[in-house]
N, C-alpha and C positions, 0 to 999 in steps of 0.2 A: 580495452574498456571492460570493466566488470561491474555488475550489479549483483550483490549477493544478499538474498533475503534470508531471514531467520525469525524464529519465534512462533512458528506455526505449531499445531498440535491438536489434541482432542480435548474438548471442553464441554461441560454440561450447559444446557440452555440457561441463560441468565448470567453466565460466567463472563470472564474477561480474558483477553489475550493482547499482547503488545508485539506487533511485527516491527522488525527493523530491516533496513536495506543499507548495506555498506557499499559506497561507490568509489571507483578508482579509474584512472586512465583518461579522465576528461575534466574540464574545468567545472566542477560541480556547482559552484555558486552562480554560474550563468544559466543553469538549466532549470526549467520548471520540472517539478517532480510529481509523479502521480502513482496511485495504486489502482490496479485493475484486479478483477477476479473472474474466474471461469468455473462455473458449476458443471457437473457431469451432464453431458447432452445439451449444453447451452453455449451460446456465443460468449466471448469475452466481454465483460461489462466494466465500464469506467466506474470507479468508486469515489476517488477524491483527488484533488490537485492542490498543490501549494506552489505559488510562483517563486521565482529565483530568490527574491529577497524575503519571502514569507509574507508579503504585504497583502496578498489575495489568496483566499482559500475557498474552495467549492466542494460540495458533496452531492452525491446522488441522493435523491429524496429518501430512499429506503434506509439510509444510514444516518441521516441528520439527527443530531442529539445523542447519538450512541457512539459514533466513531470520531476520533480526533487525529488529524494529520499534523505532523510537525517536522522541522528539519533543523539540523545543526551544520551550518556551512563551515565551521571550523573543523568539524570531525568528518565531514562528507557523509553524513547519514540522514536518512529520512525514516520516520516512524509512523506507525498507524496504531493508535490505542483503540481497541475495540471493546466496548462494554455492552452489557445487556444482550449478549449474543443470542441469536435465534437459529433454528435449524436451517432456515433459508440462507444464512450466511455461509453455510458450508460450501467451500470452493478452494481452488488453488489461487493464491493471491500473488500477483506479480507487481514488481516495482518497475517504473518506467521513467526514463529521463528524456526530455525533449527540449530542443533549441533550434529554431529555424528548421532546416531540413534534416537535422540530426535527431535520431530516435533510437533509444537503446532500451533493451528489456533484460530483466533478470530471468532466472530459471524457474522461479516460483516456489512458494511454500504452502503446504497443505494445511487448511484449517477445517476441522470437522467439529460440528456442534451436534452433540447427541447425548442422550441419557443412557 
């Protein structure tokens, strides 16, 4: 099983980034996919989830209207489009796959929002 995040980096406040997660080694289309983040000195925080078919999407209140999660079940990828970034969005962002008692994590990608 592999979840490989990419797309992180340094961006100025108000800017945008698009994170991607490439999945392999499991039946991707059966899994709900989520993004989490962990800021320095803080616990890991749930950011967004998209269900296996893409029929249901949820976001933490702090990113609603700014972030968009999407998935491509043909390509086994999930993405997080992040707009209007704020300094408080600075964190390591993790891709997560979950189905029943199966729960997989990626290694994370750093997002830093700073001028």
